[in-house]
HTML snippet that shows the backbone in 3Dmol.js (N, CA, C, O; Angstrom):
<script src="https://3Dmol.org/build/3Dmol-min.js"></script>
<div id="view" style="width:600px;height:400px;position:relative"></div>
<script>
const pdb = `
ATOM      1  N   MET A   1      12.917  11.793  -1.661  1.00  0.00           N
ATOM      2  CA  MET A   1      11.712  10.985  -1.783  1.00  0.00           C
ATOM      3  C   MET A   1      10.501  11.823  -1.361  1.00  0.00           C
ATOM      4  O   MET A   1      10.483  12.386  -0.267  1.00  0.00           O
ATOM      5  N   PRO A   2       9.515  11.900  -2.210  1.00  0.00           N
ATOM      6  CA  PRO A   2       8.325  12.672  -1.833  1.00  0.00           C
ATOM      7  C   PRO A   2       7.534  11.983  -0.713  1.00  0.00           C
ATOM      8  O   PRO A   2       7.453  10.756  -0.647  1.00  0.00           O
ATOM      9  N   TYR A   3       6.979  12.779   0.128  1.00  0.00           N
ATOM     10  CA  TYR A   3       6.137  12.278   1.212  1.00  0.00           C
ATOM     11  C   TYR A   3       4.690  12.277   0.754  1.00  0.00           C
ATOM     12  O   TYR A   3       4.284  13.112  -0.055  1.00  0.00           O
ATOM     13  N   ASP A   4       3.907  11.327   1.282  1.00  0.00           N
ATOM     14  CA  ASP A   4       2.476  11.361   0.996  1.00  0.00           C
ATOM     15  C   ASP A   4       1.740  11.858   2.242  1.00  0.00           C
ATOM     16  O   ASP A   4       2.328  11.995   3.315  1.00  0.00           O
ATOM     17  N   ILE A   5       0.467  12.119   2.081  1.00  0.00           N
ATOM     18  CA  ILE A   5      -0.311  12.738   3.161  1.00  0.00           C
ATOM     19  C   ILE A   5      -0.371  11.854   4.406  1.00  0.00           C
ATOM     20  O   ILE A   5      -0.409  12.370   5.523  1.00  0.00           O
ATOM     21  N   LEU A   6      -0.381  10.542   4.233  1.00  0.00           N
ATOM     22  CA  LEU A   6      -0.438   9.648   5.388  1.00  0.00           C
ATOM     23  C   LEU A   6       0.848   9.716   6.202  1.00  0.00           C
ATOM     24  O   LEU A   6       0.811   9.742   7.432  1.00  0.00           O
ATOM     25  N   GLN A   7       1.977   9.744   5.515  1.00  0.00           N
ATOM     26  CA  GLN A   7       3.260   9.867   6.212  1.00  0.00           C
ATOM     27  C   GLN A   7       3.330  11.188   6.970  1.00  0.00           C
ATOM     28  O   GLN A   7       3.746  11.233   8.127  1.00  0.00           O
ATOM     29  N   LEU A   8       2.921  12.245   6.309  1.00  0.00           N
ATOM     30  CA  LEU A   8       2.991  13.568   6.928  1.00  0.00           C
ATOM     31  C   LEU A   8       2.064  13.672   8.135  1.00  0.00           C
ATOM     32  O   LEU A   8       2.421  14.297   9.133  1.00  0.00           O
ATOM     33  N   ASN A   9       0.888  13.072   8.058  1.00  0.00           N
ATOM     34  CA  ASN A   9      -0.050  13.110   9.185  1.00  0.00           C
ATOM     35  C   ASN A   9       0.494  12.387  10.408  1.00  0.00           C
ATOM     36  O   ASN A   9       0.142  12.728  11.538  1.00  0.00           O
ATOM     37  N   ASP A  10       1.351  11.390  10.193  1.00  0.00           N
ATOM     38  CA  ASP A  10       1.935  10.638  11.304  1.00  0.00           C
ATOM     39  C   ASP A  10       3.099  11.366  11.971  1.00  0.00           C
ATOM     40  O   ASP A  10       3.560  10.953  13.035  1.00  0.00           O
ATOM     41  N   MET A  11       3.569  12.429  11.361  1.00  0.00           N
ATOM     42  CA  MET A  11       4.730  13.158  11.883  1.00  0.00           C
ATOM     43  C   MET A  11       4.308  14.226  12.884  1.00  0.00           C
ATOM     44  O   MET A  11       3.171  14.696  12.894  1.00  0.00           O
ATOM     45  N   LEU A  12       5.269  14.586  13.721  1.00  0.00           N
ATOM     46  CA  LEU A  12       5.067  15.681  14.661  1.00  0.00           C
ATOM     47  C   LEU A  12       5.355  17.007  13.958  1.00  0.00           C
ATOM     48  O   LEU A  12       6.056  17.045  12.946  1.00  0.00           O
ATOM     49  N   VAL A  13       4.812  18.078  14.498  1.00  0.00           N
ATOM     50  CA  VAL A  13       4.981  19.397  13.882  1.00  0.00           C
ATOM     51  C   VAL A  13       6.461  19.764  13.693  1.00  0.00           C
ATOM     52  O   VAL A  13       6.816  20.274  12.631  1.00  0.00           O
ATOM     53  N   PRO A  14       7.339  19.524  14.681  1.00  0.00           N
ATOM     54  CA  PRO A  14       8.754  19.877  14.443  1.00  0.00           C
ATOM     55  C   PRO A  14       9.365  19.136  13.244  1.00  0.00           C
ATOM     56  O   PRO A  14      10.199  19.694  12.531  1.00  0.00           O
ATOM     57  N   GLU A  15       8.955  17.892  13.025  1.00  0.00           N
ATOM     58  CA  GLU A  15       9.432  17.145  11.857  1.00  0.00           C
ATOM     59  C   GLU A  15       8.915  17.782  10.571  1.00  0.00           C
ATOM     60  O   GLU A  15       9.646  17.892   9.587  1.00  0.00           O
ATOM     61  N   LEU A  16       7.664  18.197  10.585  1.00  0.00           N
ATOM     62  CA  LEU A  16       7.076  18.848   9.415  1.00  0.00           C
ATOM     63  C   LEU A  16       7.768  20.178   9.122  1.00  0.00           C
ATOM     64  O   LEU A  16       7.987  20.527   7.963  1.00  0.00           O
ATOM     65  N   VAL A  17       8.105  20.906  10.163  1.00  0.00           N
ATOM     66  CA  VAL A  17       8.803  22.182   9.985  1.00  0.00           C
ATOM     67  C   VAL A  17      10.169  21.938   9.347  1.00  0.00           C
ATOM     68  O   VAL A  17      10.589  22.698   8.475  1.00  0.00           O
ATOM     69  N   ASP A  18      10.864  20.882   9.774  1.00  0.00           N
ATOM     70  CA  ASP A  18      12.163  20.551   9.174  1.00  0.00           C
ATOM     71  C   ASP A  18      12.022  20.257   7.687  1.00  0.00           C
ATOM     72  O   ASP A  18      12.816  20.733   6.876  1.00  0.00           O
ATOM     73  N   ILE A  19      11.014  19.474   7.333  1.00  0.00           N
ATOM     74  CA  ILE A  19      10.773  19.148   5.919  1.00  0.00           C
ATOM     75  C   ILE A  19      10.438  20.419   5.144  1.00  0.00           C
ATOM     76  O   ILE A  19      10.949  20.642   4.046  1.00  0.00           O
ATOM     77  N   ALA A  20       9.582  21.242   5.722  1.00  0.00           N
ATOM     78  CA  ALA A  20       9.202  22.499   5.062  1.00  0.00           C
ATOM     79  C   ALA A  20      10.427  23.384   4.835  1.00  0.00           C
ATOM     80  O   ALA A  20      10.558  24.015   3.786  1.00  0.00           O
ATOM     81  N   ASN A  21      11.312  23.426   5.811  1.00  0.00           N
ATOM     82  CA  ASN A  21      12.529  24.229   5.656  1.00  0.00           C
ATOM     83  C   ASN A  21      13.410  23.674   4.540  1.00  0.00           C
ATOM     84  O   ASN A  21      13.998  24.442   3.779  1.00  0.00           O
ATOM     85  N   GLU A  22      13.509  22.350   4.436  1.00  0.00           N
ATOM     86  CA  GLU A  22      14.273  21.725   3.351  1.00  0.00           C
ATOM     87  C   GLU A  22      13.692  22.099   1.989  1.00  0.00           C
ATOM     88  O   GLU A  22      14.425  22.262   1.014  1.00  0.00           O
ATOM     89  N   LEU A  23      12.368  22.232   1.936  1.00  0.00           N
ATOM     90  CA  LEU A  23      11.685  22.581   0.689  1.00  0.00           C
ATOM     91  C   LEU A  23      11.620  24.098   0.475  1.00  0.00           C
ATOM     92  O   LEU A  23      11.014  24.574  -0.485  1.00  0.00           O
ATOM     93  N   LYS A  24      12.251  24.843   1.379  1.00  0.00           N
ATOM     94  CA  LYS A  24      12.308  26.312   1.296  1.00  0.00           C
ATOM     95  C   LYS A  24      10.930  26.971   1.389  1.00  0.00           C
ATOM     96  O   LYS A  24      10.655  27.964   0.716  1.00  0.00           O
ATOM     97  N   ILE A  25      10.073  26.399   2.233  1.00  0.00           N
ATOM     98  CA  ILE A  25       8.760  26.987   2.504  1.00  0.00           C
ATOM     99  C   ILE A  25       8.944  28.023   3.611  1.00  0.00           C
ATOM    100  O   ILE A  25       9.545  27.735   4.646  1.00  0.00           O
ATOM    101  N   LYS A  26       8.427  29.222   3.388  1.00  0.00           N
ATOM    102  CA  LYS A  26       8.598  30.315   4.349  1.00  0.00           C
ATOM    103  C   LYS A  26       7.420  30.377   5.327  1.00  0.00           C
ATOM    104  O   LYS A  26       6.348  29.828   5.075  1.00  0.00           O
ATOM    105  N   ASP A  27       7.652  31.057   6.437  1.00  0.00           N
ATOM    106  CA  ASP A  27       6.614  31.323   7.452  1.00  0.00           C
ATOM    107  C   ASP A  27       5.988  30.051   8.011  1.00  0.00           C
ATOM    108  O   ASP A  27       4.773  29.995   8.198  1.00  0.00           O
ATOM    109  N   THR A  28       6.790  29.043   8.278  1.00  0.00           N
ATOM    110  CA  THR A  28       6.261  27.776   8.790  1.00  0.00           C
ATOM    111  C   THR A  28       5.767  27.900  10.222  1.00  0.00           C
ATOM    112  O   THR A  28       4.896  27.138  10.641  1.00  0.00           O
ATOM    113  N   LYS A  29       6.303  28.842  10.974  1.00  0.00           N
ATOM    114  CA  LYS A  29       5.936  28.964  12.388  1.00  0.00           C
ATOM    115  C   LYS A  29       4.484  29.402  12.581  1.00  0.00           C
ATOM    116  O   LYS A  29       3.880  29.116  13.615  1.00  0.00           O
ATOM    117  N   SER A  30       3.931  30.090  11.595  1.00  0.00           N
ATOM    118  CA  SER A  30       2.566  30.600  11.735  1.00  0.00           C
ATOM    119  C   SER A  30       1.508  29.598  11.263  1.00  0.00           C
ATOM    120  O   SER A  30       0.312  29.871  11.362  1.00  0.00           O
ATOM    121  N   LEU A  31       1.940  28.437  10.751  1.00  0.00           N
ATOM    122  CA  LEU A  31       0.998  27.470  10.191  1.00  0.00           C
ATOM    123  C   LEU A  31       0.645  26.379  11.193  1.00  0.00           C
ATOM    124  O   LEU A  31       1.495  25.943  11.969  1.00  0.00           O
ATOM    125  N   ASP A  32      -0.608  25.941  11.175  1.00  0.00           N
ATOM    126  CA  ASP A  32      -0.962  24.783  11.986  1.00  0.00           C
ATOM    127  C   ASP A  32      -0.564  23.512  11.222  1.00  0.00           C
ATOM    128  O   ASP A  32      -0.128  23.586  10.073  1.00  0.00           O
ATOM    129  N   LYS A  33      -0.713  22.370  11.854  1.00  0.00           N
ATOM    130  CA  LYS A  33      -0.222  21.113  11.276  1.00  0.00           C
ATOM    131  C   LYS A  33      -0.822  20.828   9.901  1.00  0.00           C
ATOM    132  O   LYS A  33      -0.090  20.495   8.970  1.00  0.00           O
ATOM    133  N   GLN A  34      -2.131  20.953   9.760  1.00  0.00           N
ATOM    134  CA  GLN A  34      -2.768  20.630   8.479  1.00  0.00           C
ATOM    135  C   GLN A  34      -2.322  21.570   7.364  1.00  0.00           C
ATOM    136  O   GLN A  34      -2.082  21.128   6.241  1.00  0.00           O
ATOM    137  N   LYS A  35      -2.212  22.847   7.660  1.00  0.00           N
ATOM    138  CA  LYS A  35      -1.765  23.803   6.637  1.00  0.00           C
ATOM    139  C   LYS A  35      -0.319  23.524   6.240  1.00  0.00           C
ATOM    140  O   LYS A  35       0.052  23.650   5.073  1.00  0.00           O
ATOM    141  N   LEU A  36       0.487  23.146   7.220  1.00  0.00           N
ATOM    142  CA  LEU A  36       1.879  22.804   6.954  1.00  0.00           C
ATOM    143  C   LEU A  36       1.962  21.583   6.036  1.00  0.00           C
ATOM    144  O   LEU A  36       2.762  21.558   5.101  1.00  0.00           O
ATOM    145  N   ILE A  37       1.142  20.583   6.304  1.00  0.00           N
ATOM    146  CA  ILE A  37       1.107  19.375   5.472  1.00  0.00           C
ATOM    147  C   ILE A  37       0.741  19.736   4.033  1.00  0.00           C
ATOM    148  O   ILE A  37       1.389  19.276   3.093  1.00  0.00           O
ATOM    149  N   TYR A  38      -0.288  20.550   3.861  1.00  0.00           N
ATOM    150  CA  TYR A  38      -0.707  20.899   2.498  1.00  0.00           C
ATOM    151  C   TYR A  38       0.327  21.770   1.788  1.00  0.00           C
ATOM    152  O   TYR A  38       0.492  21.664   0.572  1.00  0.00           O
ATOM    153  N   LYS A  39       1.020  22.625   2.528  1.00  0.00           N
ATOM    154  CA  LYS A  39       2.100  23.417   1.918  1.00  0.00           C
ATOM    155  C   LYS A  39       3.216  22.492   1.427  1.00  0.00           C
ATOM    156  O   LYS A  39       3.755  22.685   0.338  1.00  0.00           O
ATOM    157  N   ILE A  40       3.557  21.486   2.241  1.00  0.00           N
ATOM    158  CA  ILE A  40       4.600  20.526   1.855  1.00  0.00           C
ATOM    159  C   ILE A  40       4.174  19.766   0.612  1.00  0.00           C
ATOM    160  O   ILE A  40       4.957  19.618  -0.326  1.00  0.00           O
ATOM    161  N   LEU A  41       2.936  19.282   0.597  1.00  0.00           N
ATOM    162  CA  LEU A  41       2.439  18.543  -0.571  1.00  0.00           C
ATOM    163  C   LEU A  41       2.437  19.429  -1.815  1.00  0.00           C
ATOM    164  O   LEU A  41       2.827  18.987  -2.895  1.00  0.00           O
ATOM    165  N   ASP A  42       2.002  20.667  -1.665  1.00  0.00           N
ATOM    166  CA  ASP A  42       1.989  21.606  -2.802  1.00  0.00           C
ATOM    167  C   ASP A  42       3.396  21.847  -3.332  1.00  0.00           C
ATOM    168  O   ASP A  42       3.627  21.830  -4.541  1.00  0.00           O
ATOM    169  N   GLN A  43       4.334  22.072  -2.416  1.00  0.00           N
ATOM    170  CA  GLN A  43       5.704  22.365  -2.839  1.00  0.00           C
ATOM    171  C   GLN A  43       6.337  21.151  -3.518  1.00  0.00           C
ATOM    172  O   GLN A  43       7.060  21.298  -4.503  1.00  0.00           O
ATOM    173  N   GLN A  44       6.070  19.960  -2.998  1.00  0.00           N
ATOM    174  CA  GLN A  44       6.580  18.744  -3.638  1.00  0.00           C
ATOM    175  C   GLN A  44       6.043  18.612  -5.056  1.00  0.00           C
ATOM    176  O   GLN A  44       6.780  18.252  -5.973  1.00  0.00           O
ATOM    177  N   ALA A  45       4.761  18.902  -5.235  1.00  0.00           N
ATOM    178  CA  ALA A  45       4.149  18.815  -6.564  1.00  0.00           C
ATOM    179  C   ALA A  45       4.794  19.821  -7.511  1.00  0.00           C
ATOM    180  O   ALA A  45       5.058  19.503  -8.670  1.00  0.00           O
ATOM    181  N   LEU A  46       5.046  21.027  -7.026  1.00  0.00           N
ATOM    182  CA  LEU A  46       5.702  22.038  -7.856  1.00  0.00           C
ATOM    183  C   LEU A  46       7.117  21.610  -8.222  1.00  0.00           C
ATOM    184  O   LEU A  46       7.549  21.781  -9.362  1.00  0.00           O
ATOM    185  N   ASN A  47       7.833  21.057  -7.255  1.00  0.00           N
ATOM    186  CA  ASN A  47       9.197  20.602  -7.513  1.00  0.00           C
ATOM    187  C   ASN A  47       9.210  19.476  -8.535  1.00  0.00           C
ATOM    188  O   ASN A  47      10.067  19.447  -9.419  1.00  0.00           O
ATOM    189  N   GLU A  48       8.259  18.542  -8.418  1.00  0.00           N
ATOM    190  CA  GLU A  48       8.198  17.420  -9.350  1.00  0.00           C
ATOM    191  C   GLU A  48       7.830  17.893 -10.751  1.00  0.00           C
ATOM    192  O   GLU A  48       8.374  17.392 -11.735  1.00  0.00           O
ATOM    193  N   SER A  49       6.913  18.849 -10.850  1.00  0.00           N
ATOM    194  CA  SER A  49       6.537  19.339 -12.179  1.00  0.00           C
ATOM    195  C   SER A  49       7.700  20.095 -12.807  1.00  0.00           C
ATOM    196  O   SER A  49       7.873  20.056 -14.025  1.00  0.00           O
ATOM    197  N   GLY A  50       8.488  20.771 -12.008  1.00  0.00           N
ATOM    198  CA  GLY A  50       9.674  21.455 -12.506  1.00  0.00           C
ATOM    199  C   GLY A  50      10.724  20.474 -12.981  1.00  0.00           C
ATOM    200  O   GLY A  50      11.386  20.718 -13.990  1.00  0.00           O
ATOM    201  N   ASP A  51      10.891  19.357 -12.266  1.00  0.00           N
ATOM    202  CA  ASP A  51      11.842  18.320 -12.669  1.00  0.00           C
ATOM    203  C   ASP A  51      11.417  17.684 -13.976  1.00  0.00           C
ATOM    204  O   ASP A  51      12.256  17.401 -14.831  1.00  0.00           O
ATOM    205  N   THR A  52      10.124  17.457 -14.139  1.00  0.00           N
ATOM    206  CA  THR A  52       9.610  16.839 -15.359  1.00  0.00           C
ATOM    207  C   THR A  52       9.839  17.754 -16.554  1.00  0.00           C
ATOM    208  O   THR A  52      10.232  17.292 -17.625  1.00  0.00           O
ATOM    209  N   ALA A  53       9.599  19.036 -16.378  1.00  0.00           N
ATOM    210  CA  ALA A  53       9.785  19.988 -17.473  1.00  0.00           C
ATOM    211  C   ALA A  53      11.258  20.062 -17.876  1.00  0.00           C
ATOM    212  O   ALA A  53      11.568  20.234 -19.055  1.00  0.00           O
ATOM    213  N   ALA A  54      12.154  19.935 -16.921  1.00  0.00           N
ATOM    214  CA  ALA A  54      13.583  19.989 -17.217  1.00  0.00           C
ATOM    215  C   ALA A  54      14.036  18.748 -17.976  1.00  0.00           C
ATOM    216  O   ALA A  54      14.992  18.806 -18.750  1.00  0.00           O
ATOM    217  N   ASP A  55      13.359  17.633 -17.759  1.00  0.00           N
ATOM    218  CA  ASP A  55      13.719  16.382 -18.429  1.00  0.00           C
ATOM    219  C   ASP A  55      13.312  16.371 -19.891  1.00  0.00           C
ATOM    220  O   ASP A  55      13.876  15.618 -20.684  1.00  0.00           O
ATOM    221  N   GLU A  56      12.340  17.195 -20.257  1.00  0.00           N
ATOM    222  CA  GLU A  56      11.818  17.164 -21.629  1.00  0.00           C
ATOM    223  C   GLU A  56      12.696  17.906 -22.597  1.00  0.00           C
ATOM    224  O   GLU A  56      12.388  17.968 -23.787  1.00  0.00           O
TER     225      GLU A  56
END
`;
const viewer = $3Dmol.createViewer("view");
viewer.addModel(pdb, "pdb");
viewer.setStyle({}, {cartoon: {color: "spectrum"}});
viewer.zoomTo();
viewer.render();
</script>
């Protein structure tokens, strides 16, 4: 299930790092909370666009 920005903002950094690791985002330790949130949102969007292309 994709997360939205409000859900991500309510999470603690360790939770965000876990999600980022699931999405195979690298170098999460060097990111602050907001950058981590935007990386997660970006990766989710890329994953969804890839899923859509595979369905066509």
